[in-house]
C-alpha positions, 0 to 999 in steps of 0.5 A: 362757643363752638368747639374747635376741630382738631386737625390731624397731621394726615389732613395737613397738606403742604403749600404748593412749591414755587417753580424756582423751588421745584427747579432747585430741588430737581437740580440738587437731586441731579447733582447728588446722583451725578456725584456717584457717576463717572465723568463723561469723556469729552469730545476732544479726548476722543478726537485726540485718541483718534488723531494718535491712532491715525498717526500710528496708522500713517507711520505703518503705511509709511514703512510698508508702502515705499518698501513694497514699491521698491521691491516691486520695482526691483523685481520687475526691472532690477539688475542683480550684481555682486557688491562689496560692503564698504561700511556696516555701522550699528545704530545706538540700539545695535541694529544695522545702520546705513550699510554702504555697498560698492558695485559695478553700475551702468556708469561705472563703479557705484558706491551707495547705501542699501535701502531699508525695508520697513525701517530695517536693514539686513543683519549679518553684513560686515565690512569687506563682505561680498553680497548679491544686491539688486539695483534699479537701472533707472536710479542705481542708488535704489539698492536692496539685497537680492535675498530681500528682493526675492523674499522680503521680511513679512514684518519688521519691528518698526512696522509691528510697533506702529501697527500695534499702536494703531490697533491700541489707539483705534480700540481706545477710540471706539471704547471711549466713544461707546462709553460716552454714549452710554453715560450720556444716555444714563444721564438723560434717563436720570434727568427724566425721572 
């Protein structure tokens, strides 16, 4: 009888794997690698943050553009007169509320509220005080203090808050978008190995 050759372990080769087994092991490897990976931000999150940024930007423009238009109109065709403050209430935050003034308009005595500029009204106006106001002769209800027509505030608190919110959420949108692209690229590289 012949002697049997002893096979060493170095000579042994495993049988070929089936396509299902290869796919399963690849999927398992990818899942294990993903466990340590951060979650990729969803598109709807990016769109939501972007929508909030647009709303904040719209609020900023909503405060700025009508105010600038009013000041421009009053500078070009406004009439300055002295007015008496008939009511000077405060809102719940302590800021001036709807300040009512009475003045001689084109059609007699007129009582109306001062317009706001950027969501705020001038400070320091109390009842029975006399202040110089400028009104639009085409629409005498458009009234603003003459001091604010000549030199309106550069920025009001509501405008500043809306602008900062816009910048914060826009920066967040850009950051999340870049992060999503980087994470997706890493996943593609891991899957390609």
